[in-house]
MARFIMI-928486 format. One record per residue (C-alpha): residue in one letter; x, y, z negated; residue number from 1. Coordinates in pm, whole numbers, plus 32768, in hexadecimal, padded with zeros to 4 digits. Layout:
   res     c1     c2     c3     n
     A      X      Y      Z   NUM
...
//
This chain:
   res     c1     c2     c3     n
     M   C3ED   EF9E   CE82     1
     K   C33A   F0BA   CDCC     2
     K   C2C9   EFD0   CCB8     3
     F   C2EE   EE62   CC55     4
     I   C1B8   EDD7   CBAD     5
     S   C166   ECAC   CC8F     6
     C   C1F1   EBE6   CDB4     7
     E   C138   ECD4   CE9C     8
     D   C23E   EDDB   CE42     9
     A   C357   ECFC   CEC4    10
     P   C33E   ECFD   D042    11
     D   C46D   EC1B   D071    12
     F   C493   EAFF   CF77    13
     Q   C5CB   EA76   D01B    14
     L   C678   EBC6   D00E    15
     L   C636   EBDF   CE97    16
     I   C6A5   EA79   CE58    17
     A   C7E5   EAA9   CF23    18
     K   C82F   EBF2   CE75    19
     A   C7FA   EB53   CD20    20
     L   C8EB   EA38   CD6F    21
     E   C9EB   EB37   CDEA    22
     Y   C9D3   EBE7   CC9C    23
     K   C9FB   EA9D   CBE9    24
     S   CB49   EA6A   CC96    25
     N   CBB2   EBD7   CC70    26
     P   CAE6   EC8C   CB63    27
     F   CB96   EDDC   CB7D    28
     K   CBB1   EE04   CCF5    29
     D   CAB8   EF27   CCE9    30
     V   CB1D   EFB2   CB98    31
     T   CB01   F11B   CC13    32
     L   C9AF   F0F1   CCBF    33
     G   C8EE   F164   CB8D    34
     K   C9E4   F26B   CB19    35
     G   C928   F396   CA8B    36
     K   C7E2   F2D2   CA82    37
     R   C724   F274   C949    38
     M   C636   F151   C90D    39
     G   C534   F144   C7F8    40
     L   C4C4   EFEE   C77E    41
     L   C371   F00C   C6CF    42
     F   C2ED   EEE3   C60F    43
     L   C183   EECB   C5A1    44
     N   C1CA   ED67   C52A    45
     P   C307   ECB0   C4C0    46
     S   C410   EC27   C5AC    47
     M   C565   EB84   C5A0    48
     R   C5D9   EB04   C6F5    49
     T   C51E   EC0A   C7C0    50
     R   C59E   ED28   C6EE    51
     L   C708   ECB8   C6DF    52
     S   C726   EC44   C848    53
     T   C690   ED85   C8D4    54
     E   C76F   EE5D   C7FA    55
     I   C8A3   ED9C   C86A    56
     A   C836   EDB1   C9D7    57
     A   C806   EF2A   C9C6    58
     K   C957   EF5B   C91E    59
     N   C9FF   EE7F   CA23    60
     L   C988   EF82   CB1F    61
     G   CA0E   F0A3   CA4F    62
     M   C8BF   F11B   C9C7    63
     D   C887   F1A1   C868    64
     V   C777   F0DE   C7B2    65
     I   C695   F13D   C691    66
     V   C5AD   F03E   C5ED    67
     F   C46C   F0B3   C547    68
     N   C37F   EFD1   C485    69
     V   C238   F08A   C4B1    70
     G   C177   EFE0   C399    71
     Q   C28A   F00F   C297    72
     D   C338   F150   C2FF    73
     G   C229   F226   C39C    74
     W   C0C0   F291   C38F    75
     A   BFA3   F1A3   C3DB    76
     L   BF4F   F1E3   C549    77
     E   BDFC   F20C   C5E9    78
     F   BDDD   F187   C74F    79
     E   BC70   F1BE   C7AE    80
     D   BC30   F2F2   C880    81
     E   BB32   F3E5   C7EC    82
     A   BB4D   F338   C699    83
     I   BACD   F3F2   C567    84
     M   BBFA   F3C3   C486    85
     S   BB4E   F3BB   C334    86
     G   BBD7   F266   C2D4    87
     T   BD31   F1DC   C28A    88
     T   BDE1   F249   C3CB    89
     V   BEAE   F386   C3AA    90
     E   BF38   F3D3   C505    91
     H   BEAF   F398   C661    92
     V   BF89   F2F1   C765    93
     K   BF25   F410   C84D    94
     D   BFF0   F4F6   C76C    95
     A   C107   F405   C70B    96
     A   C15B   F36A   C85D    97
     P   C1B1   F4AE   C917    98
     I   C2A4   F50A   C802    99
     L   C346   F3B4   C81C   100
     G   C364   F3FA   C990   101
     K   C42A   F531   C938   102
     Y   C510   F470   C84E   103
     F   C54B   F340   C92B   104
     D   C58A   F2EB   CA99   105
     V   C4F8   F18C   CA78   106
     L   C408   F0FE   C975   107
     G   C3F1   EF93   C90E   108
     I   C2A4   EF45   C863   109
     R   C242   EE0D   C7A1   110
     T   C0D5   EDE4   C747   111
     F   C005   ECBA   C6D4   112
     P   BE9E   EC46   C700   113
     S   BD9F   EC4B   C5E8   114
     L   BD16   EAF8   C658   115
     K   BBC1   EB7E   C5E8   116
     N   BB3F   EC3B   C716   117
     K   BB99   EBA8   C869   118
     E   BB24   ECD7   C92F   119
     D   BBFA   EDC4   C862   120
     D   BD2F   ECE7   C86F   121
     Y   BD13   EC9B   C9E4   122
     S   BCE5   EE0A   CA37   123
     E   BE53   EE38   C9CD   124
     L   BDEE   EF88   C93D   125
     Y   BF22   EFBA   C863   126
     I   C032   EF8E   C966   127
     N   BF65   F033   CA79   128
     Q   BF39   F16B   C9A5   129
     F   C0B3   F186   C982   130
     V   C0D5   F15F   CAFB   131
     K   BFC9   F266   CB30   132
     Y   C046   F370   CA40   133
     S   C1C0   F346   CA12   134
     G   C22D   F3B5   CB6C   135
     V   C357   F2C3   CB6F   136
     P   C384   F157   CBDB   137
     V   C2F2   F061   CAE1   138
     V   C37B   EF00   CAB2   139
     S   C29E   EDFF   CA06   140
     L   C349   ED52   C8E5   141
     E   C209   EC80   C8CC   142
     S   C0A7   ECFC   C8E3   143
     A   BF50   EC7A   C884   144
     T   BF3F   EB8C   C9AD   145
     L   C099   EB73   CA4F   146
     H   C20D   EB50   CA05   147
     P   C2BC   EB9E   CB50   148
     L   C423   EBAF   CACE   149
     Q   C3F8   EA52   CA3D   150
     S   C36A   E9CD   CB84   151
     L   C480   EA64   CC54   152
     T   C574   E9C1   CB63   153
     D   C4C5   E875   CB95   154
     L   C4E7   E885   CD11   155
     I   C655   E8E9   CCEE   156
     T   C692   E7B9   CC11   157
     I   C5DA   E6CD   CCFD   158
     Q   C695   E74A   CE2F   159
     E   C7DF   E739   CD73   160
     M   C7A3   E5CD   CD18   161
     F   C6F9   E53E   CE4D   162
     K   C7DF   E505   CF76   163
     E   C720   E404   D044   164
     K   C69A   E45B   D19E   165
     R   C52C   E42B   D148   166
     K   C426   E4D5   D077   167
     P   C440   E480   CF05   168
     K   C311   E401   CE4A   169
     I   C2CD   E4EB   CD27   170
     V   C1D5   E493   CC16   171
     L   C146   E587   CB19   172
     T   C0BD   E4BE   C9F7   173
     W   BFEE   E535   C8D2   174
     A   C075   E4D5   C77C   175
     P   BFDD   E4CD   C61E   176
     H   C014   E5ED   C52C   177
     V   BFAF   E64C   C3CB   178
     K   BF02   E78F   C432   179
     A   BE5A   E833   C55B   180
     L   BF57   E8CB   C64C   181
     P   BF1B   E9B1   C777   182
     Q   BF1D   E941   C8E0   183
     C   C031   EA3C   C940   184
     V   C151   E950   C98B   185
     A   C076   E848   CA31   186
     N   BFC3   E94F   CB05   187
     S   C107   E9F1   CB6A   188
     F   C1C3   E8B1   CBBA   189
     S   C09C   E83A   CC8C   190
     Q   C089   E987   CD42   191
     W   C1FD   E98F   CD93   192
     V   C221   E822   CDFD   193
     S   C0EB   E836   CED9   194
     A   C15D   E97B   CF7B   195
     W   C2C0   E8F2   CFA7   196
     G   C236   E7CE   D06F   197
     G   C377   E708   D04F   198
     A   C2EF   E5E5   CF86   199
     E   C1E6   E4DC   CF5C   200
     F   C136   E56E   CE2C   201
     V   C058   E4AE   CD38   202
     I   BFAE   E530   CBFE   203
     T   BF34   E436   CAFC   204
     H   BE6A   E47B   C9C3   205
     P   BD47   E3EF   C8F9   206
     E   BBE5   E43F   C964   207
     D   BB71   E5A1   C910   208
     Y   BCD1   E633   C92B   209
     E   BCB0   E6B4   CA90   210
     L   BD6E   E7F5   CAD4   211
     D   BCE6   E91F   CB93   212
     T   BCD1   E8A4   CCFA   213
     K   BD69   E9E5   CD83   214
     F   BEB6   E96D   CCF5   215
     T   BEA1   E7FD   CD57   216
     K   BE4B   E813   CEC9   217
     G   BF0C   E70C   CF8B   218
     A   BF51   E62C   CE5F   219
     T   BED1   E4CA   CE32   220
     I   BE1B   E4B6   CCE4   221
     T   BDE1   E374   CC26   222
     H   BD7B   E306   CAC7   223
     N   BE52   E1CD   CAE4   224
     Q   BFAE   E221   CA63   225
     D   C041   E0CF   CABC   226
     D   BFDA   E0F4   CC29   227
     A   C05B   E258   CC34   228
     L   C1B2   E1F4   CBB4   229
     K   C1F4   E0ED   CCC0   230
     N   C329   E14A   CD8E   231
     A   C342   E2A1   CCEC   232
     D   C48E   E357   CD0E   233
     F   C440   E466   CC0D   234
     V   C348   E460   CAEF   235
     Y   C2EC   E5AB   CA4E   236
     V   C251   E57C   C8F7   237
     K   C16D   E687   C865   238
     N   C03E   E6A8   C787   239
     W   BF20   E795   C7D2   240
     S   BDC7   E7CC   C73F   241
     T   BC80   E7B2   C7FD   242
     F   BC28   E8B2   C907   243
     A   BAB4   E87E   C94D   244
     D   BA4F   E879   C7DD   245
     Y   BB65   E96B   C798   246
     G   BC82   E932   C6A2   247
     K   BC0D   E7EB   C609   248
     I   BCB1   E69F   C5B3   249
     Y   BBD4   E57B   C620   250
     C   BCDA   E46C   C631   251
     N   BE1C   E43A   C572   252
     D   BE5E   E2D5   C5DA   253
     P   BFC5   E274   C57C   254
     E   BFC2   E183   C6A4   255
     W   C002   E2B4   C781   256
     M   C158   E2ED   C6E1   257
     L   C26F   E299   C7D5   258
     T   C34F   E16F   C77E   259
     H   C458   E0A3   C831   260
     E   C358   DF91   C868   261
     K   C275   E081   C924   262
     L   C399   E0F8   C9F7   263
     A   C3F0   DF9B   CA73   264
     S   C317   DFC9   CBAA   265
     T   C3BA   E113   CC0D   266
     N   C4DF   E14A   CCF6   267
     N   C5CB   E177   CBCD   268
     A   C510   E2BB   CB94   269
     K   C5AD   E3EC   CAF5   270
     I   C4E2   E478   C9D3   271
     M   C493   E5E9   C9AC   272
     H   C3F3   E6BA   C89A   273
     C   C3F3   E833   C867   274
     L   C43F   E81D   C6ED   275
     P   C3FB   E834   C5CF   276
     V   C38E   E6C9   C5C2   277
     R   C2E6   E603   C4AB   278
     R   C3C1   E4CF   C496   279
     N   C30B   E383   C483   280
     V   C1C3   E434   C4C9   281
     E   C1F2   E4C1   C629   282
     L   C32E   E403   C67C   283
     S   C3DE   E2E4   C5CE   284
     D   C53E   E302   C547   285
     E   C5AD   E1EB   C62D   286
     V   C54D   E2B7   C75E   287
     L   C5C0   E40C   C6E2   288
     D   C714   E388   C67B   289
     S   C74A   E2B8   C7B3   290
     T   C813   E30A   C8EA   291
     S   C6C7   E335   C9A1   292
     S   C676   E46F   C8DE   293
     L   C6B4   E5BC   C98B   294
     V   C62B   E699   C876   295
     T   C77A   E734   C813   296
     Q   C7E4   E770   C97B   297
     Q   C68B   E7F8   C9C7   298
     A   C698   E8EE   C8A4   299
     S   C7F7   E962   C8FD   300
     N   C781   E9AE   CA5E   301
     R   C694   EAB2   C9CE   302
     V   C7B3   EBAD   C9D9   303
     W   C7EC   EB81   CB4E   304
     A   C67A   EB96   CBA4   305
     A   C659   ECDD   CAE9   306
     Q   C79B   ED62   CB7F   307
     A   C726   ED16   CCE2   308
     V   C5DA   EDC8   CCA7   309
     L   C67B   EEFA   CC0A   310
     A   C77B   EF0E   CD21   311
     E   C664   EF0D   CE25   312
     I   C5B4   F027   CD6C   313
     L   C6F5   F0F1   CD51   314
     N   C75E   F0AE   CEB9   315
     R   C620   F0D7   CF7F   316
     F   C571   F1FB   CEE0   317
     K   C5E5   F352   CE8A   318
     L   C585   F370   CD1E   319
     P   C4D8   F4B7   CCC0   320
     V   C5A8   F5C3   CC1A   321
     T   C4F7   F613   CAD5   322
     G   C52A   F719   C9CE   323
     N   C614   F841   C9D4   324
     G   C73C   F7C5   C90C   325
     N   C86A   F6F7   C971   326
     P   C8B8   F750   CADE   327
     E   C921   F5EA   CB29   328
     T   C7F3   F538   CA9B   329
     G   C6F3   F64C   CA94   330
     K   C69A   F5E2   C934   331
     L   C632   F6C4   C817   332
//
């Protein structure tokens, strides 16, 4: 695993899930694995669970961690190759990323879409430029179109909870929201569940909220939420803005909010959400505060997903020695 920016970088889902659950039962079993290694967490937009869980995971493996908020603590970065930098950007990623590769053995990068230009966002320019120029493994802490650590966490949680000898029915349902949100979590969850192949997978949303079909291959897609929820074992609730007419809100129908009444037709479904959640907009209090809700367990599993990914990076690839300083780490 030279990088982790989508499910395509995880050749063995079951290995990662099993490793994550091992770490959950014994967090410090590989506490020396990352000794002498340093991870940089770079945030181009805010984070709480992703930042804290990844930092804990790295430290559980013995790594040193430094967090850097790019927008607040550093120069405005330029990402376009051959850009004429006569505007507000001060430093090109082509100059910054190789230096970060000298400082760190692994980089975690969190970016965010503009929701203005679909082509730019779906090119994944920001995170791909770090992959291209840093020279070290890059872990996505969420990008313009995907959130792989969240999706791995989701599969871990589903496998942890579902013990029957059949495929679970998993439903991803759109939910109302007060503002336009990216498709990252919905894209990523769809990509991972479809590639996993261990479930009956249904996506339900209002008309005009179709996701990019490259992420939803293999899923059943319906605009009828009630039909989708029938016999569901897990219901993943998430808002996203429009894809075709990019970044818009066409529908904010409160009837799409999940309630106990809607869940009556499910197979006592467990409810999932990546958080943060707008209570009584996306999900009702009665559902969030019920025993059906997995949101706290799901969020806590973020540590073990990140730890499994970092362990694979540390175990399987000889990280480049960089700099001419510390003989153990090779750092400046």
